[in-house]
C-alpha positions in Angstrom: -158.1 -71.6 58.7 -161.5 -70.2 59.5 -162.8 -66.6 58.6 -165.5 -65.3 60.9 -165.3 -61.5 60.1 -168.2 -59.9 58.3 -169.0 -56.2 57.4 -172.3 -57.1 55.7 -175.1 -58.2 58.1 -176.7 -60.2 55.3 -173.6 -62.5 55.2 -173.3 -63.0 59.0 -173.3 -66.6 60.2 -173.6 -68.0 63.6 -170.4 -67.2 65.7 -169.2 -64.4 63.4 -167.8 -61.0 64.5 -169.6 -58.1 62.8 -167.8 -54.8 62.0 -170.3 -51.9 61.9 -168.4 -49.9 59.2 -169.6 -46.4 58.1 -169.2 -45.9 54.5 -170.3 -43.4 51.8 -173.4 -45.3 51.0 -174.6 -46.5 54.5 -173.8 -47.0 58.2 -173.2 -50.5 59.5 -174.6 -49.5 62.9 -178.0 -49.5 61.4 -177.6 -53.2 60.8 -176.4 -54.4 64.1 -179.8 -55.9 65.1 -179.8 -57.9 61.9 -176.3 -59.2 62.4 -177.3 -60.3 65.9 -180.4 -61.9 64.5 -178.2 -63.8 62.0 -176.0 -65.1 64.7 -173.2 -62.6 65.3 -171.6 -63.2 68.8 -169.3 -60.0 68.8 -170.1 -56.6 67.5 -167.2 -54.1 66.8 -168.8 -50.6 66.7 -168.7 -46.9 67.9 -170.5 -46.3 71.1 -171.7 -42.8 70.1 -173.2 -44.1 66.8 -174.8 -47.0 68.6 -176.6 -44.5 70.8 -177.5 -42.4 67.8 -179.3 -45.3 66.3 -180.7 -46.6 69.5 -178.9 -49.9 69.4 -179.4 -52.2 72.3 -175.8 -53.1 73.4 -176.9 -55.2 76.3 -177.7 -58.5 74.5 -177.1 -61.8 76.2 -174.4 -63.9 74.5 -173.2 -60.9 72.4 -170.0 -59.1 73.2 -169.8 -55.5 72.1 -166.3 -54.0 71.5 -166.5 -50.3 71.3 -163.8 -48.5 69.2 -163.2 -45.0 68.0 -162.7 -46.0 64.2 -164.2 -49.3 63.1 -162.3 -49.3 59.8 -159.0 -48.8 61.4 -159.7 -51.3 63.9 -160.7 -53.9 61.2 -157.5 -53.3 59.3 -155.4 -54.0 62.4 -157.6 -56.9 63.2 -157.2 -58.5 59.8 -153.4 -58.0 59.7 -153.0 -59.5 63.2 -155.1 -62.5 62.6 -154.5 -63.3 59.0 -151.1 -62.0 58.1 -149.5 -65.6 58.0 -151.5 -66.1 54.7 -149.1 -63.8 52.9 -146.0 -65.6 54.1 -147.0 -68.5 51.9 -149.0 -66.7 49.2 -147.9 -64.1 46.7 -150.1 -61.2 45.5 -150.4 -59.9 42.0 -152.3 -56.7 41.3 -153.3 -55.4 37.9 -154.5 -51.7 37.6 -155.2 -49.5 34.6 -158.2 -48.4 32.7 -158.7 -51.2 30.4 -157.4 -54.7 30.4 -157.4 -55.3 34.3 -159.9 -58.1 34.2 -158.3 -59.9 31.2 -154.8 -59.7 32.4 -155.5 -60.8 35.9 -157.7 -63.6 34.7 -155.1 -64.8 32.1 -152.5 -64.8 34.9 -154.9 -66.9 37.1 -155.2 -69.4 34.1 -151.6 -69.3 33.3 -150.3 -70.2 36.8 -152.8 -73.0 37.3 -152.0 -74.5 33.9 -148.3 -74.6 34.8 -149.0 -76.5 38.0 -149.0 -73.5 40.5 -152.3 -73.2 42.3 -153.7 -69.7 42.0 -156.9 -67.7 42.6 -158.4 -64.6 41.1 -161.0 -61.9 42.2 -162.2 -59.1 40.1 -165.1 -57.9 37.9 -166.1 -61.3 36.8 -166.1 -62.9 40.2 -163.9 -65.0 42.5 -162.0 -68.0 41.1 -160.1 -70.7 43.0 -158.1 -73.5 41.4 -161.1 -75.6 40.7 -163.0 -72.7 39.0 -165.5 -70.0 39.8 -166.4 -69.9 43.6 -168.8 -66.9 43.4 -169.8 -63.4 42.1 -168.1 -60.2 43.0 -170.1 -57.1 43.9 -167.1 -54.8 42.9 -164.1 -54.9 40.7 -162.1 -54.7 44.0 -164.0 -56.2 46.8 -164.1 -54.7 50.2 -161.5 -55.7 52.7 -163.7 -58.3 54.6 -164.8 -60.0 51.3 -161.2 -59.8 50.0 -159.7 -61.4 53.1 -162.4 -64.2 53.0 -161.3 -65.0 49.5 -157.7 -65.0 50.6 -158.6 -67.4 53.3 -160.5 -69.7 50.9 -157.6 -69.6 48.5 -155.0 -70.2 51.3 -157.1 -73.3 52.5 -157.0 -74.7 48.9 -153.2 -74.4 48.8 -152.9 -71.5 46.4 -149.4 -70.0 46.1 -150.4 -66.9 44.2 -153.5 -64.6 44.2 -154.5 -62.2 41.3 -156.6 -59.1 42.2 -157.8 -56.1 40.2 -156.9 -52.8 41.5 -159.8 -50.3 40.6 -159.1 -46.6 41.3 -162.4 -46.2 43.3 -161.7 -49.3 45.3 -158.1 -48.1 46.1 -159.5 -44.6 47.2 -162.1 -46.2 49.4 -159.4 -48.3 51.2 -160.4 -51.7 49.9 -156.8 -52.7 49.4 -155.4 -51.1 52.5 -153.1 -53.4 54.6 -152.0 -55.3 51.4 -148.4 -55.5 50.0 -147.8 -56.9 46.5 -145.2 -59.0 45.0 -146.1 -58.0 41.4 -147.9 -54.9 40.2 -148.9 -54.5 36.4 -149.9 -51.2 34.8 -152.0 -51.8 31.7 -152.9 -48.3 30.4 -154.6 -45.1 31.5 -157.4 -43.4 29.5 -160.5 -41.4 30.3 -162.8 -43.0 32.8 -164.4 -42.4 36.2 -163.8 -38.7 36.1 -167.2 -38.2 37.6 -165.5 -39.6 40.6 -161.9 -38.4 40.4 -162.6 -35.1 38.6 -159.1 -35.0 36.9 -156.8 -37.4 35.1 -154.1 -36.6 37.7 -156.4 -37.6 40.6 -157.3 -40.8 38.7 -153.7 -41.6 38.1 -152.6 -40.8 41.7 -155.3 -43.2 43.0 -153.7 -46.1 40.9 -150.3 -45.1 42.0 -151.1 -46.3 45.5 -150.6 -50.0 44.5 -147.2 -49.3 43.3 -146.4 -47.6 46.6 -147.5 -50.8 48.2 -145.1 -53.0 46.3 -142.8 -55.2 48.5 -139.1 -54.4 48.8 -138.4 -57.4 46.6 -141.5 -57.1 44.4 -141.5 -55.9 40.7 -143.6 -53.5 38.8 -144.4 -54.3 35.1 -145.3 -51.1 33.1 -146.7 -50.6 29.6 -143.9 -48.4 28.2 -146.1 -47.5 25.1 -148.7 -45.7 27.4 -147.8 -42.0 27.9 -148.8 -42.4 31.6 -146.3 -45.1 32.5 -143.8 -42.7 33.9 -146.3 -41.7 36.5 -146.0 -45.1 38.0 -142.1 -45.4 38.0 -141.0 -45.1 41.6 -137.3 -45.0 42.4 -137.6 -47.4 45.3 -139.2 -50.1 43.1 -137.8 -52.6 40.7 -139.4 -51.4 37.4 -139.6 -53.5 34.2 -141.3 -52.5 31.0 -143.2 -54.1 28.1 -144.4 -52.8 24.7 -143.4 -52.2 21.2 -140.8 -49.6 22.1 -137.4 -50.9 23.0 -137.6 -52.1 26.5 -137.1 -55.1 28.8 -139.8 -57.1 27.1 -140.2 -55.8 23.5 -143.2 -56.9 21.5 -142.8 -57.3 17.7 -144.4 -59.0 14.7 -148.2 -58.8 15.8 -150.3 -60.7 13.4 -154.2 -60.9 13.8 -156.6 -63.5 12.2 -159.9 -65.0 12.9 -158.1 -67.7 14.7 -156.2 -65.5 17.1 -153.0 -63.5 17.2 -149.3 -64.4 16.8 -146.5 -62.1 18.2 -142.9 -62.2 19.3 -141.7 -61.1 22.8 -138.0 -60.5 22.9 -137.7 -62.5 19.7 -139.7 -65.6 21.2 -142.7 -66.5 19.1 -146.1 -67.1 20.6 -149.5 -67.9 19.2 -152.7 -67.1 21.1 -156.3 -67.8 20.4 -157.1 -64.3 21.6 -158.0 -61.7 19.1 -156.5 -58.3 19.0 -153.2 -56.4 19.6 -154.4 -55.3 23.0 -154.5 -58.8 24.1 -150.8 -59.2 23.3 -150.2 -56.3 25.8 -152.4 -58.3 28.4 -150.3 -61.4 27.8 -146.8 -59.8 27.8 -146.3 -59.0 31.5 -147.6 -62.5 32.4 -145.0 -64.1 30.2 -142.4 -61.8 31.7 -143.2 -62.9 35.2 -143.2 -66.5 34.2 -139.9 -66.3 32.5 -138.4 -64.7 35.5 -139.9 -67.4 37.7 -137.8 -70.0 35.7 -140.4 -71.4 33.3 -138.9 -72.4 30.0 -140.0 -70.9 26.7 -141.6 -74.0 25.5 -143.6 -74.4 28.6 -144.9 -70.9 28.3 -145.5 -71.1 24.6 -147.7 -74.1 25.0 -149.6 -72.6 27.8 -150.3 -69.3 26.0 -151.8 -71.3 23.1 -154.4 -72.6 25.4 -155.5 -69.4 27.4 -159.0 -68.1 27.0 -160.7 -64.8 27.7 -162.8 -64.5 30.8 -166.7 -64.1 30.6 -167.8 -61.2 28.5 -164.1 -60.3 27.4 -164.0 -60.6 23.6 -166.4 -63.5 23.9 -167.3 -64.8 20.5 -170.3 -66.5 18.9 -170.7 -67.5 15.2 -173.9 -66.9 13.4 -174.0 -68.3 10.0 -170.8 -67.0 8.5 -170.8 -63.9 10.7 -169.2 -63.3 14.1 -170.8 -61.9 17.1 -168.5 -60.5 19.9 -169.6 -59.6 23.5 -167.2 -57.3 25.4 -167.1 -55.1 28.4 -165.6 -52.1 26.5 -167.2 -49.0 28.2 -164.7 -46.3 27.5 -163.7 -44.5 24.3 -160.3 -46.2 24.3 -161.7 -49.6 25.0 -164.2 -49.2 22.2 -161.6 -48.0 19.7 -159.2 -50.9 20.5 -161.9 -53.5 20.0 -163.1 -52.0 16.7 -159.5 -51.8 15.4 -158.9 -55.5 16.4 -162.1 -56.8 14.6 -161.5 -54.6 11.5 -158.4 -56.5 10.7 -160.3 -59.8 10.7 -163.7 -58.8 9.3 -164.1 -59.0 5.5 -167.6 -57.5 5.7 -169.2 -54.8 7.7 -169.0 -54.0 11.5 -172.1 -53.2 13.4 -172.2 -52.1 17.1 -174.7 -52.3 20.0 -173.5 -50.1 22.8 -174.6 -47.8 25.7 -173.2 -46.0 28.7 -173.8 -46.1 32.4 -176.0 -43.5 33.9 -174.7 -40.9 36.4 -171.2 -41.6 35.2 -168.6 -39.4 33.4 -170.9 -37.6 30.9 -167.8 -36.0 29.1 -166.9 -39.3 27.3 -170.4 -39.8 25.8 -170.1 -37.7 22.6 -166.6 -39.3 21.9 -168.0 -42.8 22.2 -170.9 -41.9 19.9 -168.4 -40.5 17.4 -166.2 -43.6 17.5 -169.3 -45.9 17.1 -170.7 -44.1 14.1 -167.4 -43.3 12.3 -166.1 -47.0 12.6 -169.3 -49.0 11.9 -171.8 -49.4 9.2 -174.6 -48.9 11.8 -174.6 -48.3 15.5 -177.5 -49.0 17.9 -177.6 -47.0 21.1 -179.2 -49.0 24.0 -179.4 -49.3 27.8 -176.6 -50.5 30.0 -177.3 -49.4 33.6 -179.3 -46.3 34.4 -178.1 -45.8 38.0 -180.8 -43.3 38.6 -180.5 -41.4 35.4 -183.3 -41.3 32.7 -182.4 -43.3 29.6 -183.7 -40.4 27.4 -181.1 -38.1 29.1 -178.3 -40.6 28.5 -179.3 -41.0 24.8 -179.6 -37.3 24.5 -176.0 -36.8 25.6 -174.9 -39.5 23.1 -176.8 -38.1 20.1 -176.8 -34.4 20.7 -174.6 -32.8 18.1 -174.0 -36.1 16.2 -173.9 -35.4 12.5 -174.1 -39.0 11.5 -177.3 -40.8 10.4 -176.1 -44.4 10.7 -177.5 -45.1 14.1 -180.8 -45.8 15.9 -181.8 -45.6 19.6 -183.5 -48.6 21.0 -183.9 -48.6 24.7 -184.8 -52.3 25.3 -181.4 -54.1 25.2 -182.9 -57.3 24.0 -184.6 -55.6 21.1 -181.4 -53.7 20.3 -179.4 -57.0 20.1 -182.0 -58.6 17.8 -181.9 -55.5 15.5 -178.2 -55.8 15.4 -178.3 -59.5 14.5 -180.9 -58.8 11.8 -178.3 -56.5 10.1 -175.8 -59.2 9.6 -175.3 -60.4 6.0 -172.2 -62.3 5.2 -168.7 -62.3 6.9 -169.9 -59.3 9.1 -169.1 -58.7 12.8 -171.5 -57.5 15.4 -170.0 -56.0 18.6 -172.3 -56.0 21.7 -170.5 -53.7 24.1 -170.8 -52.3 27.6 -172.0 -55.1 29.9 -169.7 -58.0 29.1 -170.2 -60.9 31.5 -173.3 -59.2 32.8 
């Protein structure tokens, strides 16, 4: 099966159809000449917007299809031309604040290790059965990119596809047209309130994937998270995992430098992944596999082999110290990783972290409090400015902070060097905020 649909003029190849989508950031009608230059033989666009941008619509060898709403037309086009993919390939979506990437990527590994070809797309890229195929510009790619990944996976014989459902991606329609066989809710904590304004709006955005569950699909919900009830829909088959009494109850969590052991419904598992939160990431995957008929022994052996994705609790040893790189960029994410490493660190904990510019400013003082209260020394550094001055970001973090166990070093490389220089013996350095980046 070929995929010749593009909404990014830079990705157009000879013979492609280019959809001139109007988005929050730009208008594809501006890039119609570039799409034609790159070989597009059909342009789907709005006639009035073409006139507004003085686009020449009389180009030899190029068909112009004029529509009122390019986005709606694209959705219909994709469903009409590629719906057969989903007759043979199941879709698994993971949504929540923290754990989306890890859970979806672990599911991708798990199915492949058990002989079921699978693919994954999310924050750390696009992975097919043989490994990484490419980077991903967004946690949830836009429709054209997403469907192109589906086609690649389909052509490689995949039976299941894992995708992360980000709240912004959902609101922006990047998952429209999709119906899911499995939907996993990890947790909900403060994030993206610069975009959603309220936690209720944030939760309602994520609720959309549960509304898109197939009639025979299943939702797996973290019962220990207070927001889980928000995602329980009467029309869905809902199953729960967590330490409270439920369908898949977690017990006997034990952490060590070598990983984590735990029980799920009395079945014992050992994982090389560090931290209680990774038990929560693994549990819905185990539940799905058990329900698909895999034996406990098959799953137990597989769980013992799974690894985190790039920049997710990624460890390096330095002398007898541990350095961990992680994407944690919310107060909850930071607190969870600190709690996890505290259990396995005989010495001191040091932290290098920062926050993204022009994002939810309200969480900055809380992250600074968590960093200084839970480490011997914290170093504030740059993550992404996104148009905001670093001094302004650092000011938000440090204003009102009563602690003195921190330093601001704008250059990230120098900040990391400083963090490493602090390590003595059996200490842990957490480098947070960028992860795989």
